[in-house]
Every structure is written in C-alpha cells, then in structure tokens.
N, C-alpha and C positions, 0 to 999 in steps of 0.2 A: 738698540738700533731698530728704527722704524722701517718696516718693509714697504718698498715703494711699489705699489700695485699697479701703477701706471707705466712702469718701465717695460720695455719691449722684451727683455730677458725674462722677466716674471711671467709675462703672457705666454711666451713660447714654452717655458717649463711647466706652467700650469696646464696648457693644452696637451703637452706630451704626457703628463701624468694621467690626465683624463683618458687619453687614447689607450694607454697601457691598462688602466683599470677596466675600460670597456672591453678591450681585447681579452683579457683574462676572464672576465665574466661570460663573454661569449664562448670562449673555449671550454669553460666548465659546464655551461648549459649544453653545448654540443656533446660533450662526453656523457653527461647524464641522459640525454635524449636519444643518443645513438643506438643503444640496444633496442629501445622501443621502436624507433624508426626502422631498423632492420627487421624486427619481428613483423611489423606492419607490412612492409614490402614483401616479405616471404609469404604472409597470409594472402596478400593480394595476388601473388603468383600462383599459389595453390588454388585459389578460387578460379583463376582464368583457366588453369588446366583442367579442374573439375567441370567447368562449363564447356570446354572443348570436348570432353568425354560425355557430354549430355547428362551429367549427374546433377540431380537437384540437391542442393545443400541448405535449402532455406529453413528447414526444420531440424537441422543437425549441426554439430560442431564441425565446420569445414576442415579444420587442421586435423582432427581425429579421423574424419572420413577420408581425407587425403592419405593419411599414413596408413589406412587399412587397404587401400586399393592401388596406390601408386609406388613404385620403386624408382628412385632417382639413380641414374648411372651415367656413363659416358661411353661414347664410341668415337675413336680417333680424335680424342681430346675435346669432343663436342657434347653438349648436354643431350641426354636422352632420357625420356620418361616412359616406363613400361608399366601399364596398368592391367589389372584383371577385372573385367566387367562381365558379370554373369557367367563366369568360368572361362571366359575368352580373353585372349591376350590382345591388348591394343598398344600401339606405339605412338607417342606423342612427341613431336618435334617443334622446337621454337621457330618463330618466324620474326623477321626484323626488316623494315623498309622505310620508305619515305612517301608521305602523302602530299597534299597541296600546301599546307601551312606548317607541317612538322612531322615528327616521326610517327610511323604506325608500326604495329607489332601484332603478334598473335601466337596461337598454338594450333597445330593441325594433328588430329588423331586419326590413325590408320589401323585397319583391321590387321590381323596377323599375316595377311598376304602382303603386307607392305605396299598396298597398292589402292585399295578401296578407302575412301574417305568415311570415316565413322562419325566424325564430328569436327568442328573448327570454331575458333573463337578469335575475335579481333579487338584491338584497342588502338587508341589515337591520342595525340597531344592536343591538337587544336583544330580538327576538321570541322567544317561548317555544319551546325545543326540543321537537320532536315535535308542535307545534301551528302557531303562526304562522311559526316558523323553517323550516317545510317549503316555504316560497316558493322557496327556493334549489335545490330538488331538481329532478332531471331529470324526475321523475314529474309535478310540478306544471307546469314550464316547457312540457313537450311538449303540454299540453292546449291551448296557444295556436297551435301550429304549423298553418299552413294556414287559420286563421281570417281574416276580413276586417274592416278598420276603418272601411269605408264602406258606405253603404246602396246600393240599387240605382240611385239618382239620382247617386251619386257624392259624397254629403255625408259628412263625417267624423262618426262616431258611436261610435267606440271598440268595446271588447268588454266584454261584462257578465261579472263574476265573481259568481255566485250559488249559493246552496244547491241542491244536487241536487234536481231536480224542479220548481223555480221557473222561471217564464218572465219574461223582461225585457219590461216594459210598452212600451218604446220600440222593440222589435223588433230589438235588437242581437243579433249572434251572441254566444254565451256559452260559458263554461267553468264547470266545477263548482268551487265554493269549497272551501277546506280544511275538512274536518269538525272542529268544535270550535274553529275559529279565525275566528269571524265578523267581529270587528273588523279583524284583519289582512287578511282577504279584502276587506272593504269598503274598506280602505285602498288595496289594490291596484287595485280598481275605480276608485276616485276619482282615484288617481294616473294611471292611463291616460287617463281623460277630461280631467283638467287639463293633462297633459303634451302629449298629442296636439293638444288645443285651441290650444296656443301655435305649432303648425306647420300650421294649417289652410290658410293661404295657399300654402305650399309644397306641401302634400299634394294640393291641389286644382288647382294650376297645371298646365296642359297644357304638355308639353315640346315 
C-alpha cells in the first residue's frame, strides 16, 4: 500500500514525530549540560563574593581560594558567608533588587562589628553602559568602603545613594549616585535597604 504523503493525517503525524524527537534531544542536552551550567553559576557567585571581599583572584584558582577563606552558612534560613581575611572575620550578605531595565544584585562585606563596610560588589542584567552599568565599576564600589550601615544607637539604617549635594533626611551615611543614572542609583539604594532589613536580627545581635 502506497503511503499518501499529501494526506493531512500524514502531515500531522510527521510533525508530531519531529516535535517529540526534538523535545527528547533538547531534554538530553539539558541533562548533559546541567552539571556544567550549575558549576559555572557557582564559580561566578564565588568570584562575586571574592570581589566583595577585595580579594584578587586573577592569578589564582578562584574556587580553591574561595574554599580557603569563605565558609557558607545560614542565619534564620538565609544565606550568610563568613570569611577570614588577614586573620579578621568578615560577614558577606547577598543583595537583590531592581534597576532601570532589569534585576540588579550584589554582595556586601562587613567587618566583624557588623557595621563597617569592608567591600561591596554589584551586578546587573541590562543596565545602560556608561550610565547604570557603572555600578559594577571599582570607582562606584569604592564609594561604599568604610561607610556604616547602623546609626549611633546601633539600629540598621543602610547607606543612602543620593545625587551629589543632596542630604539624606533619615541621617544615613551616603554615597554619591551615578550621574545620569537616577533610577539605577535609586534601585541600589532600595536594594540595600530591603536586603539589609532581612538580616536585622543577625546584624543587631550581640555576639
């Protein structure tokens, strides 16, 4: 019996078989690549945390270096990274927020007083190069070094990111926003407030 390739049923069956084959192939490829993708994502996270800790890994194995100085733990069900730098303890907290065009994130490293900023790192999905994208630069990150996230009474209040010349009404310590990137800078400000607020109990707890 000759197969009628012009029949609608044949076309539908043929298309369905192709869809199934492609779906199976994509599933197999995804399974094969998944461990590598997970490893790459973890390595990227480790590099971001090392950068927040002002650790230069350019001439070292970042994963090995990370393993030597950073201990991953949790506090109240949230991620916490405890590092030892030159014999001193540093606490690294994750940051997550929203910029102008997409998500922004980062890590903030605090001295063992849980108040003084030792280092910080930012990342973004699609902020404008030369404007909001400048949050990843050393020039912007360094503005936070040495700032404090608590007030004189020990209450967590974050750090204000404001246009040069403006004063924060709440009396927070502040850094200059990126010129021409108001929305991204506001996003960084709000990200710091929201993210640090999730760790208030840890940050204010006496050791």
